Z-matrix of the N, CA and C atoms (Angstrom, degrees):
N
C 1 1.465
C 2 1.526 1 111.34
N 3 1.328 2 114.76 1 -37.61
C 4 1.477 3 116.99 2 -175.75
C 5 1.544 4 110.09 3 -66.03
N 6 1.316 5 118.53 4 -28.41
C 7 1.479 6 120.66 5 177.31
C 8 1.529 7 111.44 6 -68.45
N 9 1.347 8 117.10 7 -23.41
C 10 1.462 9 121.03 8 -178.11
C 11 1.544 10 111.80 9 -83.70
N 12 1.325 11 116.82 10 -29.43
C 13 1.477 12 120.92 11 -171.68
C 14 1.555 13 111.84 12 -55.11
N 15 1.338 14 119.16 13 -43.10
C 16 1.476 15 117.37 14 179.66
C 17 1.527 16 114.21 15 -65.10
N 18 1.271 17 118.66 16 -14.49
C 19 1.466 18 122.89 17 -177.58
C 20 1.533 19 112.72 18 -89.70
N 21 1.309 20 118.22 19 -11.83
C 22 1.471 21 123.02 20 -175.71
C 23 1.544 22 108.79 21 -67.03
N 24 1.347 23 117.04 22 120.44
C 25 1.456 24 119.35 23 178.71
C 26 1.537 25 111.79 24 -67.46
N 27 1.308 26 116.22 25 155.16
C 28 1.446 27 121.49 26 176.70
C 29 1.513 28 111.45 27 -57.19
N 30 1.321 29 116.00 28 134.91
C 31 1.460 30 119.95 29 177.89
C 32 1.550 31 113.35 30 85.87
N 33 1.332 32 115.70 31 7.64
C 34 1.501 33 119.09 32 -176.49
C 35 1.536 34 105.42 33 -130.29
N 36 1.331 35 116.16 34 142.90
C 37 1.455 36 119.22 35 174.20
C 38 1.532 37 110.03 36 -88.66
N 39 1.315 38 116.02 37 167.89
C 40 1.461 39 119.24 38 177.25
C 41 1.526 40 111.48 39 -60.90
N 42 1.346 41 116.81 40 -40.59
C 43 1.468 42 120.70 41 177.46
C 44 1.501 43 110.68 42 -62.63
N 45 1.325 44 118.25 43 -42.41
C 46 1.458 45 120.34 44 179.31
C 47 1.474 46 112.21 45 -63.69
N 48 1.354 47 116.21 46 -41.27
C 49 1.459 48 120.92 47 178.23
C 50 1.538 49 110.12 48 -60.44
N 51 1.302 50 116.99 49 -44.27
C 52 1.451 51 121.31 50 177.75
C 53 1.555 52 111.22 51 -58.86
N 54 1.309 53 116.19 52 -43.73
C 55 1.460 54 120.72 53 179.18
C 56 1.529 55 109.80 54 -66.27
N 57 1.336 56 118.88 55 -42.83
C 58 1.485 57 120.71 56 177.53
C 59 1.520 58 110.40 57 -60.90
N 60 1.338 59 117.76 58 -42.08
C 61 1.443 60 121.51 59 178.71
C 62 1.504 61 112.15 60 -57.53
N 63 1.340 62 115.51 61 -45.67
C 64 1.445 63 121.19 62 177.74
C 65 1.513 64 111.22 63 -64.55
N 66 1.315 65 117.50 64 -48.08
C 67 1.471 66 121.71 65 -178.32
C 68 1.497 67 114.83 66 -63.93
N 69 1.341 68 117.22 67 -21.64
C 70 1.463 69 121.40 68 -177.96
C 71 1.553 70 112.27 69 -83.05
N 72 1.315 71 118.06 70 -7.31
C 73 1.442 72 120.97 71 176.06
C 74 1.521 73 108.34 72 -76.40
N 75 1.328 74 117.86 73 133.94
C 76 1.472 75 121.63 74 -175.60
C 77 1.546 76 114.66 75 -57.03
N 78 1.307 77 117.60 76 -31.87
C 79 1.433 78 120.83 77 -174.49
C 80 1.560 79 112.59 78 -83.41
N 81 1.335 80 116.52 79 -5.80
C 82 1.469 81 121.62 80 -175.12
C 83 1.544 82 108.75 81 -101.82
N 84 1.294 83 116.27 82 131.40
C 85 1.485 84 120.17 83 175.61
C 86 1.502 85 112.65 84 -113.70
N 87 1.350 86 117.88 85 -19.58
C 88 1.449 87 121.99 86 179.57
C 89 1.515 88 110.29 87 -158.11
N 90 1.323 89 116.24 88 161.97
C 91 1.434 90 120.82 89 173.11
C 92 1.532 91 109.40 90 -121.45
N 93 1.294 92 116.37 91 161.31
C 94 1.496 93 119.52 92 177.15
C 95 1.533 94 105.32 93 -129.49
N 96 1.325 95 117.36 94 76.89
C 97 1.490 96 118.82 95 -179.27
C 98 1.509 97 111.38 96 -79.15
N 99 1.310 98 116.73 97 155.35
C 100 1.422 99 121.27 98 176.53
C 101 1.546 100 109.28 99 -88.82
N 102 1.309 101 115.28 100 160.47
C 103 1.466 102 121.11 101 178.90
C 104 1.522 103 107.09 102 -159.62
N 105 1.343 104 114.75 103 144.14
C 106 1.501 105 120.19 104 177.42
C 107 1.505 106 111.49 105 -107.46
N 108 1.333 107 116.52 106 -15.93
C 109 1.494 108 120.23 107 -174.45
C 110 1.526 109 108.73 108 -134.67
N 111 1.337 110 115.66 109 154.76
C 112 1.459 111 120.83 110 178.33
C 113 1.511 112 110.96 111 -57.07
N 114 1.330 113 117.35 112 -38.29
C 115 1.487 114 118.68 113 -178.59
C 116 1.538 115 110.73 114 -63.68
N 117 1.329 116 117.64 115 -34.60
C 118 1.447 117 119.63 116 177.15
C 119 1.540 118 110.61 117 -68.07
N 120 1.283 119 118.03 118 -39.94
C 121 1.482 120 121.00 119 177.83
C 122 1.528 121 109.57 120 -61.04
N 123 1.342 122 116.48 121 -44.33
C 124 1.451 123 120.21 122 -178.91
C 125 1.557 124 110.80 123 -66.81
N 126 1.310 125 117.01 124 -41.04
C 127 1.464 126 120.19 125 176.70
C 128 1.527 127 111.25 126 -61.97
N 129 1.327 128 115.92 127 -45.70
C 130 1.465 129 119.36 128 178.60
C 131 1.503 130 112.83 129 -62.14
N 132 1.326 131 117.44 130 -43.41
C 133 1.449 132 121.00 131 179.37
C 134 1.519 133 112.29 132 -63.86
N 135 1.319 134 116.82 133 -35.63
C 136 1.478 135 120.94 134 179.03
C 137 1.515 136 112.76 135 -65.80
N 138 1.290 137 118.15 136 -21.08
C 139 1.462 138 121.79 137 -175.99
C 140 1.517 139 111.36 138 -60.04
N 141 1.316 140 117.61 139 -34.78
C 142 1.464 141 121.05 140 -178.42
C 143 1.525 142 112.59 141 -69.32
N 144 1.319 143 118.25 142 -18.59
C 145 1.459 144 122.59 143 178.19
C 146 1.496 145 114.04 144 -93.87
N 147 1.314 146 117.84 145 -7.89
C 148 1.451 147 121.19 146 -179.11
C 149 1.513 148 112.06 147 -75.56
N 150 1.322 149 116.39 148 159.67
C 151 1.451 150 121.26 149 179.44
C 152 1.510 151 109.75 150 -62.89
N 153 1.341 152 116.62 151 148.75
C 154 1.467 153 120.83 152 177.18
C 155 1.531 154 110.88 153 -60.77
N 156 1.304 155 117.09 154 151.11
C 157 1.469 156 121.79 155 173.74
C 158 1.528 157 108.46 156 -70.37
N 159 1.316 158 115.32 157 149.79
C 160 1.464 159 119.31 158 177.16
C 161 1.509 160 110.42 159 -70.28
N 162 1.321 161 116.26 160 157.42
C 163 1.458 162 121.12 161 178.42
C 164 1.529 163 112.41 162 -57.17
N 165 1.338 164 116.77 163 -37.54
C 166 1.457 165 122.13 164 178.57
C 167 1.514 166 110.06 165 -64.31
N 168 1.332 167 117.19 166 -45.41
C 169 1.472 168 121.38 167 179.04
C 170 1.518 169 110.13 168 -62.80
N 171 1.304 170 115.64 169 -44.05
C 172 1.493 171 118.85 170 178.96
C 173 1.519 172 110.96 171 -58.48
N 174 1.326 173 116.02 172 -42.96
C 175 1.500 174 120.66 173 178.37
C 176 1.520 175 112.01 174 -64.18
N 177 1.349 176 117.21 175 -40.06
C 178 1.449 177 119.81 176 -179.58
C 179 1.507 178 111.68 177 -68.06
N 180 1.332 179 116.26 178 -41.22
C 181 1.456 180 120.38 179 176.73
C 182 1.532 181 111.16 180 -63.24
N 183 1.351 182 116.73 181 -43.56
C 184 1.451 183 120.69 182 177.20
C 185 1.525 184 112.17 183 -58.14
N 186 1.335 185 115.88 184 -42.23
C 187 1.475 186 119.43 185 178.10
C 188 1.502 187 112.57 186 -61.29
N 189 1.339 188 116.64 187 -42.36
C 190 1.469 189 120.75 188 177.12
C 191 1.491 190 110.34 189 -64.43
N 192 1.335 191 117.65 190 -44.51
C 193 1.444 192 120.91 191 177.52
C 194 1.532 193 112.76 192 -59.33
N 195 1.340 194 115.60 193 -48.24
C 196 1.453 195 120.64 194 -177.92
C 197 1.527 196 111.61 195 -62.92
N 198 1.296 197 117.07 196 -40.81
C 199 1.467 198 120.72 197 -175.16
C 200 1.517 199 114.97 198 -83.04
N 201 1.342 200 116.09 199 -33.53
C 202 1.471 201 118.39 200 -172.51
C 203 1.516 202 116.59 201 -114.71
N 204 1.322 203 117.56 202 -29.84
C 205 1.460 204 119.07 203 -174.49
C 206 1.540 205 111.89 204 -102.23
N 207 1.297 206 115.86 205 -46.56
C 208 1.466 207 119.65 206 -175.26
C 209 1.524 208 112.81 207 -55.09
N 210 1.349 209 120.77 208 -42.65
C 211 1.479 210 118.19 209 178.49
C 212 1.505 211 113.51 210 -59.36
N 213 1.327 212 117.85 211 -25.49
C 214 1.448 213 121.41 212 -179.14
C 215 1.519 214 114.07 213 -84.05
N 216 1.345 215 116.91 214 -22.21
C 217 1.481 216 119.22 215 -172.64
C 218 1.522 217 113.34 216 -121.06
N 219 1.291 218 119.94 217 -11.32
C 220 1.480 219 121.35 218 -172.58
C 221 1.537 220 112.37 219 -61.36
N 222 1.308 221 117.98 220 -28.95
C 223 1.453 222 120.13 221 -178.45
C 224 1.522 223 111.91 222 -73.28
N 225 1.337 224 118.59 223 -8.99
C 226 1.465 225 122.33 224 178.98
C 227 1.507 226 112.01 225 -78.97
N 228 1.346 227 119.39 226 -20.63
C 229 1.439 228 119.12 227 -178.18
C 230 1.429 229 109.56 228 -110.73
């Protein structure tokens, strides 16, 4: 997670950036994020109205996912 923090655009939370990253994939039409509080629901819902991530940011996030996250989760699908 700490490797992602420097990539978060101004005015966007880390959670919103993650949701934007997911929503920007062509095969994805919606997300179903969890939330414990109303504020989290509102923050998550606002992610779809935020500006798209830049191509460079998308590539950097993909590199972090491929190198650090995918090896831990790929066996689940």
